[in-house]
VOPAGU-2260 file (C-alpha; in pm, 1 decimal, decimal comma):
REM VOPAGU-2260
SITE   aa  ch    i         X         Y         Z
SITE  MET   A    0      13,1      -7,2       6,4
SITE  LYS   A    1     308,9     240,8      58,0
SITE  LYS   A    2     351,6     331,8    -317,7
SITE  PHE   A    3     -29,9     421,8    -323,1
SITE  LEU   A    4      -3,3     643,9     -30,3
SITE  PRO   A    5      43,0     988,8    -227,9
SITE  LEU   A    6    -281,0     903,1    -408,2
SITE  VAL   A    7    -477,0     806,9    -122,9
SITE  GLY   A    8    -321,2    1121,4      83,0
SITE  VAL   A    9    -437,9    1359,2    -198,0
SITE  LEU   A   10    -790,3    1206,7    -165,8
SITE  ALA   A   11    -807,2    1223,7     211,3
SITE  LEU   A   12    -679,0    1582,3     201,2
SITE  PHE   A   13    -984,6    1647,8     -11,4
SITE  LYS   A   14   -1257,1    1495,6     226,6
SITE  PHE   A   15   -1059,0    1662,7     530,9
SITE  LEU   A   16   -1050,4    2019,4     391,9
SITE  ILE   A   17   -1428,3    1996,5     310,4
SITE  HIS   A   18   -1496,2    1879,2     624,5
SITE  TRP   A   19   -1270,0    2150,5     816,8
SITE  LEU   A   20   -1455,3    2414,3     639,8
SITE  GLY   A   21   -1793,2    2243,9     722,2
SITE  ASN   A   22   -1714,3    2163,2    1093,0
SITE  GLN   A   23   -1662,2    2519,7    1195,9
SITE  ASN   A   24   -2005,2    2652,5    1085,2
SITE  TYR   A   25   -2348,1    2691,7    1211,7
SITE  GLY   A   26   -2389,4    2518,2    1565,2
SITE  PHE   A   27   -2377,7    2202,5    1769,2
SITE  HIS   A   28   -2663,3    1968,7    1665,8
SITE  ARG   A   29   -2894,6    1822,7    1928,0
SITE  ASP   A   30   -2762,2    1495,6    1893,6
SITE  GLU   A   31   -2392,1    1638,3    1970,6
SITE  LEU   A   32   -2531,1    1793,7    2268,4
SITE  LEU   A   33   -2638,1    1480,0    2414,2
SITE  HIS   A   34   -2323,6    1284,0    2327,8
SITE  LEU   A   35   -2101,6    1545,5    2486,0
SITE  SER   A   36   -2361,5    1567,2    2807,3
SITE  VAL   A   37   -2334,0    1176,9    2851,6
SITE  SER   A   38   -1946,8    1207,2    2839,8
SITE  GLU   A   39   -1973,8    1413,8    3159,7
SITE  HIS   A   40   -2155,3    1089,3    3341,2
SITE  LEU   A   41   -1891,3     807,9    3202,0
SITE  ASP   A   42   -2076,4     471,3    3219,7
SITE  TRP   A   43   -2084,6     146,8    3060,8
SITE  GLY   A   44   -2419,8     196,2    2898,3
SITE  TYR   A   45   -2690,3     464,2    2848,3
SITE  PHE   A   46   -3046,7     463,1    2759,7
SITE  GLU   A   47   -2998,6     528,1    2393,3
SITE  PHE   A   48   -2670,2     381,9    2290,4
SITE  PRO   A   49   -2369,1     207,2    2435,6
SITE  PRO   A   50   -2082,6     400,4    2583,3
SITE  PHE   A   51   -1812,3     442,5    2293,2
SITE  ILE   A   52   -1931,4     769,4    2202,3
SITE  ALA   A   53   -1928,0     900,2    2566,2
SITE  PHE   A   54   -1555,3     812,5    2566,6
SITE  ILE   A   55   -1480,2     999,0    2265,6
SITE  GLY   A   56   -1693,6    1285,9    2386,9
SITE  LYS   A   57   -1473,8    1288,3    2702,6
SITE  LEU   A   58   -1144,3    1258,5    2509,8
SITE  SER   A   59   -1279,9    1564,2    2280,5
SITE  HIS   A   60   -1344,7    1758,6    2599,7
SITE  ILE   A   61    -990,9    1690,7    2747,3
SITE  LEU   A   62    -833,3    1792,8    2418,6
SITE  PHE   A   63   -1058,9    2060,2    2294,4
SITE  ASP   A   64   -1292,5    2175,9    2571,9
SITE  TYR   A   65   -1658,1    2216,3    2408,9
SITE  SER   A   66   -1511,8    2320,2    2087,9
SITE  LEU   A   67   -1731,7    2270,5    1770,4
SITE  VAL   A   68   -1450,4    2208,7    1550,2
SITE  GLY   A   69   -1266,4    1994,7    1793,4
SITE  THR   A   70   -1551,9    1772,4    1896,2
SITE  ARG   A   71   -1633,0    1716,0    1484,6
SITE  LEU   A   72   -1259,4    1632,0    1414,3
SITE  PHE   A   73   -1319,2    1276,4    1559,1
SITE  PRO   A   74   -1603,2    1178,2    1302,4
SITE  THR   A   75   -1404,8    1338,4    1031,8
SITE  ILE   A   76   -1096,7    1139,2    1101,2
SITE  ALA   A   77   -1324,0     830,3    1109,1
SITE  GLY   A   78   -1415,1     923,1     760,0
SITE  ILE   A   79   -1062,4     959,7     675,2
SITE  LEU   A   80    -993,5     618,2     800,5
SITE  ILE   A   81   -1303,9     482,5     593,6
SITE  LEU   A   82   -1155,0     629,5     282,9
SITE  TYR   A   83    -815,6     457,8     357,1
SITE  LEU   A   84    -927,2     126,4     444,9
SITE  THR   A   85   -1157,3     134,1     136,5
SITE  CYS   A   86    -865,3     191,6     -90,3
SITE  SER   A   87    -667,2     -73,2     124,7
SITE  MET   A   88    -949,3    -338,6      69,1
SITE  ALA   A   89    -933,7    -283,5    -290,3
SITE  LYS   A   90    -549,0    -325,7    -281,0
SITE  GLU   A   91    -586,5    -646,4    -105,9
SITE  MET   A   92    -837,0    -780,6    -342,8
SITE  GLY   A   93    -611,5    -696,9    -634,0
SITE  ALA   A   94    -646,1    -334,2    -755,0
SITE  LYS   A   95    -359,7    -142,0    -874,0
SITE  LEU   A   96    -334,0     252,5    -897,4
SITE  ASN   A   97    -655,1     314,2   -1119,3
SITE  GLY   A   98    -860,7      56,4    -884,2
SITE  ILE   A   99    -752,0     251,0    -580,2
SITE  LEU   A  100    -828,9     577,6    -739,5
SITE  ILE   A  101   -1188,6     458,5    -803,6
SITE  ALA   A  102   -1243,2     300,7    -445,8
SITE  GLY   A  103   -1126,0     648,3    -288,3
SITE  VAL   A  104   -1358,3     836,4    -513,5
SITE  SER   A  105   -1621,1     630,7    -430,2
SITE  VAL   A  106   -1614,2     724,1     -70,8
SITE  LEU   A  107   -1599,1    1094,6    -170,7
SITE  ALA   A  108   -1887,3    1069,7    -406,0
SITE  PHE   A  109   -2090,0     880,4    -137,8
SITE  LEU   A  110   -2298,9    1198,8     -23,3
SITE  PRO   A  111   -2445,2    1065,3     302,1
SITE  PHE   A  112   -2080,3    1018,6     440,0
SITE  TYR   A  113   -2041,4    1386,3     449,8
SITE  ARG   A  114   -2337,2    1430,7     720,1
SITE  ASN   A  115   -2217,9    1116,4     876,3
SITE  HIS   A  116   -1852,0    1222,9     911,4
SITE  THR   A  117   -1961,2    1584,0    1011,4
SITE  LEU   A  118   -2177,8    1538,8    1315,8
SITE  PHE   A  119   -2041,7    1399,8    1647,9
SITE  GLN   A  120   -2262,6    1073,6    1657,4
SITE  PRO   A  121   -2200,9     709,4    1674,0
SITE  VAL   A  122   -2307,7     663,3    1290,7
SITE  ALA   A  123   -1943,5     774,9    1181,1
SITE  PHE   A  124   -1761,8     524,2    1418,2
SITE  ASP   A  125   -2014,8     258,9    1329,6
SITE  GLN   A  126   -1927,0     283,4     977,2
SITE  LEU   A  127   -1558,8     278,4    1047,8
SITE  PHE   A  128   -1594,7     -58,1    1276,2
SITE  TRP   A  129   -1794,5    -220,8     974,8
SITE  THR   A  130   -1533,6    -110,7     750,9
SITE  ALA   A  131   -1250,8    -244,7     966,8
SITE  GLY   A  132   -1421,7    -545,9    1019,6
SITE  PHE   A  133   -1472,6    -621,0     650,3
SITE  PHE   A  134   -1093,3    -533,8     591,8
SITE  PHE   A  135    -980,7    -793,0     837,5
SITE  LEU   A  136   -1202,1   -1028,7     677,2
SITE  ILE   A  137   -1062,2    -966,8     348,0
SITE  LYS   A  138    -688,4    -980,4     486,2
SITE  PHE   A  139    -765,3   -1316,6     633,4
SITE  ILE   A  140    -926,9   -1461,9     314,8
SITE  ARG   A  141    -626,9   -1343,2     112,4
SITE  THR   A  142    -340,7   -1472,1     358,0
SITE  ASN   A  143    -538,9   -1728,2     567,2
SITE  GLN   A  144    -360,2   -1606,9     886,7
SITE  HIS   A  145    -564,7   -1641,2    1187,2
SITE  LYS   A  146    -458,6   -1330,0    1351,5
SITE  TYR   A  147    -686,3   -1116,8    1119,0
SITE  LEU   A  148    -988,6   -1331,0    1258,3
SITE  LEU   A  149    -887,2   -1197,1    1620,3
SITE  PHE   A  150    -853,0    -852,0    1497,1
SITE  MET   A  151   -1198,5    -888,8    1329,5
SITE  GLY   A  152   -1334,3    -997,9    1646,2
SITE  ALA   A  153   -1164,2    -711,0    1847,3
SITE  VAL   A  154   -1336,9    -473,0    1603,7
SITE  ALA   A  155   -1663,4    -629,2    1638,3
SITE  GLY   A  156   -1638,7    -594,4    1999,4
SITE  LEU   A  157   -1578,0    -213,5    1996,5
SITE  GLY   A  158   -1824,1    -197,0    1730,6
SITE  LEU   A  159   -2093,7    -338,4    1959,8
SITE  MET   A  160   -1973,8    -102,2    2227,9
SITE  ASN   A  161   -2062,2     177,5    1994,5
SITE  LYS   A  162   -2399,7      95,4    1815,7
SITE  TYR   A  163   -2608,1    -239,2    1862,2
SITE  THR   A  164   -2631,4    -275,8    1473,2
SITE  MET   A  165   -2301,8    -441,8    1491,3
SITE  LEU   A  166   -2493,6    -733,0    1571,2
SITE  ILE   A  167   -2654,3    -740,3    1219,7
SITE  TRP   A  168   -2289,7    -708,2    1089,7
SITE  GLY   A  169   -2174,9   -1025,3    1300,8
SITE  PHE   A  170   -2491,6   -1222,8    1177,0
SITE  GLY   A  171   -2380,7   -1131,0     816,0
SITE  ILE   A  172   -2009,1   -1233,9     858,9
SITE  ALA   A  173   -2126,7   -1561,6    1023,8
SITE  MET   A  174   -2369,2   -1659,7     721,2
SITE  GLY   A  175   -2094,1   -1544,9     482,6
SITE  LEU   A  176   -1811,7   -1772,6     638,8
SITE  LEU   A  177   -2034,9   -2068,0     585,5
SITE  PHE   A  178   -1917,2   -2037,2     212,9
SITE  TYR   A  179   -1561,1   -2023,2     312,0
SITE  ASN   A  180   -1374,7   -2338,6     224,0
SITE  LYS   A  181   -1705,0   -2555,0     270,0
SITE  ALA   A  182   -1756,3   -2385,1     614,8
SITE  GLU   A  183   -1425,6   -2541,4     731,4
SITE  LEU   A  184   -1388,9   -2235,6     970,7
SITE  TYR   A  185   -1645,9   -2344,0    1205,6
SITE  LYS   A  186   -1441,3   -2649,1    1291,3
SITE  SER   A  187   -1159,7   -2403,5    1408,3
SITE  LYS   A  188   -1096,4   -2249,7    1734,8
SITE  TRP   A  189    -986,7   -1919,7    1598,8
SITE  LEU   A  190   -1346,9   -1828,8    1471,3
SITE  TYR   A  191   -1471,9   -1885,6    1840,0
SITE  LEU   A  192   -1185,7   -1738,2    1989,5
SITE  SER   A  193   -1261,3   -1413,5    1781,4
SITE  GLY   A  194   -1632,5   -1431,8    1910,4
SITE  LEU   A  195   -1513,2   -1461,1    2272,6
SITE  ILE   A  196   -1303,6   -1154,7    2218,4
SITE  SER   A  197   -1593,9    -979,0    2099,6
SITE  LEU   A  198   -1801,1   -1120,9    2395,9
SITE  PHE   A  199   -1542,2    -994,4    2654,0
SITE  ILE   A  200   -1529,0    -626,8    2511,5
SITE  PHE   A  201   -1907,6    -607,2    2515,3
SITE  LEU   A  202   -1954,9    -771,8    2835,4
SITE  PRO   A  203   -1949,7    -451,1    3036,3
SITE  ASN   A  204   -2230,1    -319,7    2838,6
SITE  ILE   A  205   -2435,4    -627,0    2864,1
SITE  LEU   A  206   -2383,8    -617,9    3241,9
SITE  TRP   A  207   -2507,3    -260,8    3236,9
SITE  GLN   A  208   -2812,4    -342,4    3054,4
SITE  ILE   A  209   -2931,9    -619,3    3297,9
SITE  LYS   A  210   -2856,9    -410,3    3583,7
SITE  HIS   A  211   -3097,6    -125,7    3431,1
SITE  ASN   A  212   -3351,3    -349,7    3331,9
SITE  ILE   A  213   -3269,0    -383,7    2988,4
SITE  PRO   A  214   -3347,6     -25,5    2865,2
SITE  PHE   A  215   -3255,6    -117,0    2525,8
SITE  LEU   A  216   -3594,8    -324,0    2469,6
SITE  LEU   A  217   -3762,3     -12,7    2556,4
SITE  HIS   A  218   -3586,7     208,1    2333,2
SITE  MET   A  219   -3657,2     -33,6    2052,7
SITE  GLU   A  220   -4016,5     -51,9    2137,3
SITE  VAL   A  221   -4062,8     319,6    2111,2
SITE  LEU   A  222   -3835,7     353,6    1786,0
SITE  ASN   A  223   -4049,9      58,5    1639,1
SITE  ALA   A  224   -4370,1     230,7    1731,5
SITE  LYS   A  225   -4277,6     605,3    1630,2
SITE  GLN   A  226   -4029,2     550,3    1343,0
SITE  LEU   A  227   -3991,5     195,3    1211,5
SITE  GLU   A  228   -4369,6     100,9    1178,2
SITE  GLU   A  229   -4412,9     424,4     932,8
SITE  ILE   A  230   -4141,4     265,6     712,3
SITE  GLY   A  231   -4285,9     144,0     403,3
SITE  ALA   A  232   -4210,8    -191,4     248,7
SITE  PHE   A  233   -3962,8     -56,4     -10,4
SITE  ASP   A  234   -3863,6     250,2     158,4
SITE  PHE   A  235   -3515,0      84,1     263,2
SITE  VAL   A  236   -3460,9      -8,1     -98,4
SITE  LEU   A  237   -3576,2     295,6    -274,4
SITE  ALA   A  238   -3341,3     502,5     -37,4
SITE  GLN   A  239   -3048,7     307,0    -184,1
SITE  LEU   A  240   -3118,7     396,7    -522,1
SITE  GLU   A  241   -3112,2     784,1    -474,7
SITE  LEU   A  242   -2738,0     756,3    -521,9
SITE  PRO   A  243   -2744,2     597,6    -856,8
SITE  ALA   A  244   -2359,4     604,2    -935,9
SITE  THR   A  245   -2211,8     462,1    -622,3
SITE  PHE   A  246   -2493,1     205,1    -593,7
SITE  ILE   A  247   -2421,4      76,7    -950,0
SITE  LEU   A  248   -2065,3      51,8    -875,3
SITE  SER   A  249   -2184,3    -155,8    -555,2
SITE  LEU   A  250   -2380,9    -380,7    -761,3
SITE  ILE   A  251   -2086,5    -430,1   -1013,8
SITE  GLY   A  252   -1876,7    -551,1    -709,1
SITE  LEU   A  253   -2125,2    -799,9    -574,9
SITE  TRP   A  254   -2185,5    -926,6    -926,0
SITE  ALA   A  255   -1803,9    -948,3    -969,8
SITE  ALA   A  256   -1766,3   -1143,4    -645,8
SITE  PHE   A  257   -1972,3   -1424,1    -778,6
SITE  VAL   A  258   -1863,1   -1441,0   -1155,2
SITE  ASP   A  259   -1506,5   -1288,0   -1168,6
SITE  SER   A  260   -1265,4   -1583,5   -1118,4
SITE  SER   A  261   -1002,2   -1351,0    -966,5
SITE  LEU   A  262   -1248,6   -1216,6    -715,3
SITE  LYS   A  263   -1460,8   -1548,5    -656,5
SITE  LYS   A  264   -1234,7   -1623,8    -305,3
SITE  PHE   A  265   -1417,0   -1314,3    -175,7
SITE  LYS   A  266   -1764,7   -1449,5    -241,6
SITE  PRO   A  267   -1801,8   -1495,4     169,7
SITE  VAL   A  268   -1774,6   -1097,2     156,1
SITE  ALA   A  269   -2033,1   -1033,3     -98,3
SITE  ILE   A  270   -2248,4   -1314,6      79,5
SITE  SER   A  271   -2233,2   -1138,6     417,9
SITE  LEU   A  272   -2321,1    -805,0     252,1
SITE  LEU   A  273   -2632,2    -957,3      75,6
SITE  VAL   A  274   -2739,9   -1111,8     412,6
SITE  ILE   A  275   -2685,4    -801,2     598,4
SITE  PHE   A  276   -2902,9    -599,8     322,5
SITE  PHE   A  277   -3187,6    -845,0     346,3
SITE  THR   A  278   -3202,8    -854,4     694,9
SITE  MET   A  279   -3231,6    -505,4     738,2
SITE  TRP   A  280   -3478,3    -490,9     477,5
SITE  ILE   A  281   -3689,4    -734,3     651,0
SITE  LEU   A  282   -3659,2    -572,3     991,5
SITE  LYS   A  283   -3750,5    -253,7     844,7
SITE  SER   A  284   -3416,9     -48,5     935,6
SITE  LYS   A  285   -3376,2     287,4     855,3
SITE  ALA   A  286   -3186,2     319,5     525,8
SITE  TYR   A  287   -2888,6     488,4     662,5
SITE  TYR   A  288   -2811,4     208,0     883,2
SITE  PHE   A  289   -2684,0      -8,9     566,8
SITE  PHE   A  290   -2482,2     304,4     459,9
SITE  ALA   A  291   -2199,6     121,1     682,0
SITE  ALA   A  292   -2179,8    -169,3     416,5
SITE  TYR   A  293   -2098,7      41,2     101,0
SITE  PRO   A  294   -1694,6      43,4     150,9
SITE  PRO   A  295   -1627,8    -309,7      89,2
SITE  MET   A  296   -1871,5    -296,6    -207,3
SITE  PHE   A  297   -1684,0      11,3    -331,9
SITE  ALA   A  298   -1352,0    -186,3    -308,2
SITE  LEU   A  299   -1520,0    -484,6    -500,3
SITE  GLY   A  300   -1655,9    -259,7    -773,4
SITE  ALA   A  301   -1333,5     -54,8    -821,6
SITE  VAL   A  302   -1144,8    -380,7    -860,1
SITE  ASN   A  303   -1367,5    -492,7   -1114,1
SITE  ILE   A  304   -1410,8    -161,4   -1314,7
SITE  GLU   A  305   -1030,3    -149,9   -1341,4
SITE  LYS   A  306   -1006,5    -478,5   -1461,9
SITE  LEU   A  307   -1264,9    -411,5   -1726,6
SITE  LEU   A  308   -1083,0    -103,8   -1846,4
SITE  ALA   A  309    -758,4    -279,7   -1845,1
SITE  ASN   A  310    -739,2    -304,4   -2209,4
SITE  LYS   A  311    -861,2      68,5   -2266,2
SITE  LYS   A  312    -651,9     372,7   -2288,0
SITE  ALA   A  313    -574,0     507,8   -1916,8
SITE  TYR   A  314    -773,3     817,6   -1933,1
SITE  TRP   A  315   -1085,1     602,3   -1936,8
SITE  ASN   A  316   -1016,5     531,7   -1575,8
SITE  TYR   A  317   -1026,4     902,0   -1493,2
SITE  VAL   A  318   -1337,3     927,6   -1684,1
SITE  ALA   A  319   -1491,5     633,1   -1449,7
SITE  ALA   A  320   -1377,6     826,9   -1154,6
SITE  ALA   A  321   -1505,3    1151,1   -1287,5
SITE  SER   A  322   -1825,4    1024,6   -1365,3
SITE  ILE   A  323   -1854,8     896,9   -1015,2
SITE  LEU   A  324   -1755,5    1197,2    -826,3
SITE  LEU   A  325   -1841,5    1510,7   -1033,3
SITE  PRO   A  326   -2239,5    1476,7   -1044,4
SITE  PHE   A  327   -2261,1    1493,1    -692,6
SITE  THR   A  328   -2018,8    1761,7    -583,9
SITE  PRO   A  329   -2297,5    2040,9    -617,0
SITE  PHE   A  330   -2498,6    1877,4    -327,9
SITE  ILE   A  331   -2222,7    1858,8     -86,0
SITE  PRO   A  332   -2324,2    2209,5      84,3
SITE  GLN   A  333   -2676,0    2010,0     174,4
SITE  LEU   A  334   -2488,9    1749,5     368,0
SITE  THR   A  335   -2222,2    1954,2     559,8
SITE  PRO   A  336   -2249,8    2318,2     623,6
SITE  VAL   A  337   -1944,5    2444,2     402,0
SITE  LEU   A  338   -2125,7    2776,4     337,2
SITE  PRO   A  339   -2203,3    3017,5     582,0
SITE  ILE   A  340   -2571,7    3018,7     637,8
SITE  GLU   A  341   -2668,6    3323,4     453,8
SITE  SER   A  342   -2520,6    3189,3     167,7
SITE  TYR   A  343   -2653,6    2845,8     218,6
SITE  VAL   A  344   -3018,7    3010,4     210,1
SITE  GLU   A  345   -2925,5    3160,1    -124,8
SITE  TYR   A  346   -2781,3    2858,3    -274,6
SITE  MET   A  347   -3102,0    2668,6    -178,7
SITE  ASP   A  348   -3330,0    2942,9    -277,3
SITE  LYS   A  349   -3487,7    2924,3      45,7
SITE  GLU   A  350   -3810,6    3172,8     110,2
SITE  VAL   A  351   -3887,8    3346,0     430,1
SITE  ALA   A  352   -4236,7    3266,5     547,9
SITE  ASP   A  353   -4388,4    3433,5     872,3
SITE  GLY   A  354   -4016,8    3540,0     948,5
SITE  ARG   A  355   -3882,1    3188,2     954,0
SITE  ILE   A  356   -3672,1    3007,1     715,9
SITE  GLU   A  357   -3720,4    2618,7     674,4
SITE  LEU   A  358   -3410,6    2449,8     683,8
SITE  THR   A  359   -3334,9    2077,8     670,1
SITE  GLY   A  360   -3384,5    1875,2    1003,4
SITE  ASP   A  361   -2993,1    1859,9    1068,9
SITE  TYR   A  362   -2933,2    2234,5     983,6
SITE  ALA   A  363   -3220,0    2353,2    1187,1
SITE  ASP   A  364   -3122,3    2140,8    1475,0
SITE  MET   A  365   -2800,6    2323,7    1493,5
SITE  PHE   A  366   -2973,9    2674,5    1550,1
SITE  GLY   A  367   -3167,0    2826,7    1835,2
SITE  TRP   A  368   -2963,6    2668,5    2138,4
SITE  GLU   A  369   -2735,9    2981,2    2214,3
SITE  GLU   A  370   -3039,8    3205,0    2258,9
SITE  GLN   A  371   -3225,2    2950,4    2499,3
SITE  VAL   A  372   -2923,1    2934,9    2719,4
SITE  ALA   A  373   -2856,7    3310,2    2717,1
SITE  LEU   A  374   -3226,2    3348,4    2834,9
SITE  VAL   A  375   -3209,1    3076,6    3110,9
SITE  ASP   A  376   -2891,5    3234,0    3216,1
SITE  SER   A  377   -3008,8    3582,6    3247,0
SITE  LEU   A  378   -3309,3    3442,7    3454,0
SITE  TYR   A  379   -3067,3    3239,5    3664,6
SITE  GLN   A  380   -2829,1    3538,3    3727,4
SITE  VAL   A  381   -3128,7    3757,2    3826,4
SITE  ASN   A  382   -3316,6    3497,2    4065,5
SITE  CYS   A  383   -3057,5    3241,3    4194,9
SITE  THR   A  384   -2732,7    3403,2    4277,9
SITE  ASP   A  385   -2818,5    3593,9    4597,2
SITE  GLY   A  386   -2678,4    3279,1    4792,4
SITE  LYS   A  387   -3024,1    3238,8    4945,7
SITE  THR   A  388   -3253,3    3114,9    4660,7
SITE  THR   A  389   -3177,4    2747,5    4544,5
SITE  CYS   A  390   -3267,0    2649,4    4185,5
SITE  VAL   A  391   -3334,4    2369,6    3934,3
SITE  ILE   A  392   -3296,0    2408,2    3566,6
SITE  TRP   A  393   -3561,9    2172,6    3415,4
SITE  ALA   A  394   -3553,9    2123,6    3037,2
SITE  GLU   A  395   -3788,3    1923,5    2842,6
SITE  ASN   A  396   -3587,7    1737,2    2616,7
SITE  TYR   A  397   -3232,2    1595,7    2580,7
SITE  GLY   A  398   -3165,6    1900,0    2335,4
SITE  GLU   A  399   -3249,7    2173,2    2567,5
SITE  ALA   A  400   -3083,7    1981,2    2844,9
SITE  GLY   A  401   -2763,9    1929,9    2647,3
SITE  ALA   A  402   -2781,4    2291,3    2539,9
SITE  ILE   A  403   -2794,5    2396,6    2911,6
SITE  LYS   A  404   -2513,7    2162,6    3011,6
SITE  ILE   A  405   -2259,3    2207,3    2732,8
SITE  LEU   A  406   -2334,8    2588,2    2620,6
SITE  GLY   A  407   -2440,8    2666,6    2955,2
SITE  ASP   A  408   -2077,9    2570,8    3071,0
SITE  LYS   A  409   -1922,7    2918,6    2971,8
SITE  TYR   A  410   -2183,0    3080,3    3180,3
SITE  GLY   A  411   -2128,7    2875,2    3452,5
SITE  LEU   A  412   -2477,0    2714,8    3480,9
SITE  PRO   A  413   -2551,9    2452,4    3707,6
SITE  ASP   A  414   -2609,7    2117,3    3545,3
SITE  PRO   A  415   -2973,8    2090,4    3425,5
SITE  ILE   A  416   -3235,9    1822,2    3454,6
SITE  SER   A  417   -3449,9    1640,8    3229,7
SITE  MET   A  418   -3671,0    1328,3    3210,6
SITE  HIS   A  419   -3577,3    1276,7    2869,1
SITE  GLY   A  420   -3350,7     965,2    2783,9
SITE  SER   A  421   -3036,8     918,6    2972,1
SITE  PHE   A  422   -3090,2    1247,4    3162,0
SITE  TRP   A  423   -3335,8    1065,8    3371,3
SITE  LEU   A  424   -3070,6     857,3    3502,8
SITE  TRP   A  425   -2894,9    1149,5    3681,0
SITE  GLY   A  426   -3198,7    1239,0    3882,1
SITE  TYR   A  427   -3381,9    1549,2    4002,5
SITE  GLN   A  428   -3121,1    1724,0    4185,6
SITE  ASN   A  429   -3270,6    1916,3    4476,1
SITE  LYS   A  430   -3645,0    1850,5    4530,3
SITE  ASP   A  431   -3700,7    2119,4    4784,8
SITE  ALA   A  432   -3554,1    2390,0    4557,3
SITE  ASP   A  433   -3716,2    2742,1    4579,2
SITE  LEU   A  434   -3730,0    2796,0    4206,8
SITE  TRP   A  435   -3738,9    2585,3    3914,2
SITE  ILE   A  436   -3659,3    2736,8    3590,0
SITE  SER   A  437   -3843,6    2553,9    3312,7
SITE  ILE   A  438   -3741,4    2548,7    2948,9
SITE  GLY   A  439   -3939,2    2383,4    2671,0
SITE  ASN   A  440   -4215,7    2238,2    2901,6
SITE  GLU   A  441   -4541,8    2345,0    2807,5
SITE  THR   A  442   -4816,9    2488,8    3014,1
SITE  GLU   A  443   -5009,1    2188,1    3090,9
SITE  SER   A  444   -4691,7    2019,8    3187,6
SITE  VAL   A  445   -4559,1    2287,7    3442,5
SITE  GLU   A  446   -4914,5    2323,4    3582,1
SITE  SER   A  447   -4938,4    1962,1    3664,4
SITE  VAL   A  448   -4631,7    1972,0    3880,3
SITE  PHE   A  449   -4638,3    2324,4    4034,4
SITE  GLU   A  450   -4884,1    2558,3    4224,9
SITE  GLU   A  451   -4723,9    2886,0    4084,1
SITE  ASN   A  452   -4606,0    2930,9    3709,4
SITE  VAL   A  453   -4510,6    3243,4    3560,2
SITE  LEU   A  454   -4430,5    3254,0    3186,6
SITE  VAL   A  455   -4134,1    3468,3    3113,5
SITE  LYS   A  456   -4083,6    3427,5    2743,0
SITE  ARG   A  457   -4107,3    3215,8    2448,5
SITE  VAL   A  458   -3794,1    3162,9    2254,2
SITE  TYR   A  459   -3794,8    3217,9    1863,7
SITE  HIS   A  460   -3537,5    3162,9    1616,3
SITE  LYS   A  461   -3565,6    3192,3    1222,7
SITE  TYR   A  462   -3358,0    2904,4    1141,5
SITE  SER   A  463   -3444,1    2644,0    1436,9
SITE  ILE   A  464   -3637,4    2345,3    1393,5
SITE  ASP   A  465   -4002,8    2372,2    1432,5
SITE  GLU   A  466   -4036,4    2189,2    1770,6
SITE  GLU   A  467   -3777,4    2443,5    1916,7
SITE  ASN   A  468   -3942,1    2761,4    1780,6
SITE  GLY   A  469   -4145,7    2938,6    2024,2
SITE  ILE   A  470   -4073,1    2705,8    2326,7
SITE  PRO   A  471   -4169,5    2864,6    2663,2
SITE  VAL   A  472   -3955,9    2936,9    2964,0
SITE  TYR   A  473   -4144,9    2949,1    3316,3
SITE  LEU   A  474   -4042,7    3039,8    3646,5
SITE  SER   A  475   -4217,9    2769,0    3881,3
SITE  ARG   A  476   -4251,4    2731,6    4251,1
SITE  THR   A  477   -4431,2    2520,5    4501,5
SITE  PRO   A  478   -4444,7    2158,9    4402,6
SITE  LYS   A  479   -4772,4    2021,1    4428,9
SITE  VAL   A  480   -4659,4    1644,3    4370,4
SITE  ASP   A  481   -4436,0    1417,4    4543,6
SITE  ILE   A  482   -4113,6    1508,2    4317,7
SITE  ASP   A  483   -3976,0    1131,2    4419,4
SITE  GLN   A  484   -4245,5     976,3    4294,9
SITE  TRP   A  485   -4299,0    1189,1    4004,1
SITE  TRP   A  486   -3974,2    1108,3    3865,6
SITE  MET   A  487   -4009,2     765,4    3929,4
SITE  ASP   A  488   -4326,0     712,7    3748,0
SITE  TYR   A  489   -4144,5     860,7    3431,6
SITE  ARG   A  490   -3919,5     564,4    3405,6
SITE  ASN   A  491   -4130,0     396,8    3131,2
SITE  HIS   A  492   -4167,0     734,5    2936,1
SITE  VAL   A  493   -3820,4     877,2    2893,1
SITE  PHE   A  494   -3843,0     826,0    2522,4
SITE  ASP   A  495   -4186,3     990,7    2487,4
């Protein structure tokens, strides 16, 4: 791979520069605020996800404090490693310079990766662990060195500590290996040692789930009811067709693994990918869950395209690479915020309606938090800094709570409380507080808990997402419910 590093380095630099521009713009996404918040409560698990993202969040805080560009550097690094591993997989399967070029360009052309490798979410690391796992599987198939099975097991264990979809990856790999040397590997200790390594790494989260009554099941129940049940029978498949160039390349790669004599040895990889695809389709998974499976398909497709163009003039490889990448570059600003917001609004020809501009969900979720925190801080300074009045800041959802926790750090605000998701785990602090500053909780909610409630203001922002536009901020006093019981009764509603 050394002789191809200059080429891979240029492609990686291109990706890094795009993300470097995008990572500095707008503000923290609500999910990023959650992931940084859980990093302040390190544990072996959380209601919404396993603990890996929290450990990376803690590392980010140590290195960069609560810096937007510093936090987003980690998913960007994951994306660059995915590009490198995709090129490495192509090389392992026989690609030369042109094949590696096409493999790398395919990663750059896959638009969802720009979003995934900008936001500080488990998705980027999920894609990295899937890609690394396939890389070690390909290394094992090519060399028959059992150490790569052990490396694959370690990657699977780390992947499970990041996102539970790694279980589907493992199922796909297990099915694919049935077609490697007539399933001889299942008679070997090495495959089982690999599985034990995964289990050992994942065990702390299993024990955490058991200790907390397996909240994963509650999360899946709510996710299924609110989102997955609404997914149509063919939505999962149709979403894959929205990026035709990279999808066609992937199909070429899968086909080649079955018919090309030089790639047939990698048929277990292709079978694993197909099993994963159909498993996710049957389970009505979100389309983006499968995006982690594209890098090995890009690598397979790149090897085959290079072989098909072997007897053509060299420039046809560049035509192939350009035809994959160039049609999609104008859409990059929609996936990562490389443009200042005013330029983006003009670029997308957005119209103003009632003083508001409707952005995509991701971008809209990056606005309004600073204004919320500034208002809460002003109320806190006026009412709660006299040394006599005790206060609790009660946020309705994890976005608002995360904003108070992370953005409120520079104001010196105390930690907020919230019943939403993992915030519920961290309790309600002082139930006898003199004053509760409520943000995001509507009138019905505050009046069901407190005798005295004063609406201070509603927070508006022309770019914020609808559910965060016009949210109320109350000053509430004198609880009329048992706070202990009120909090405990909400245990099964934390995802409502």
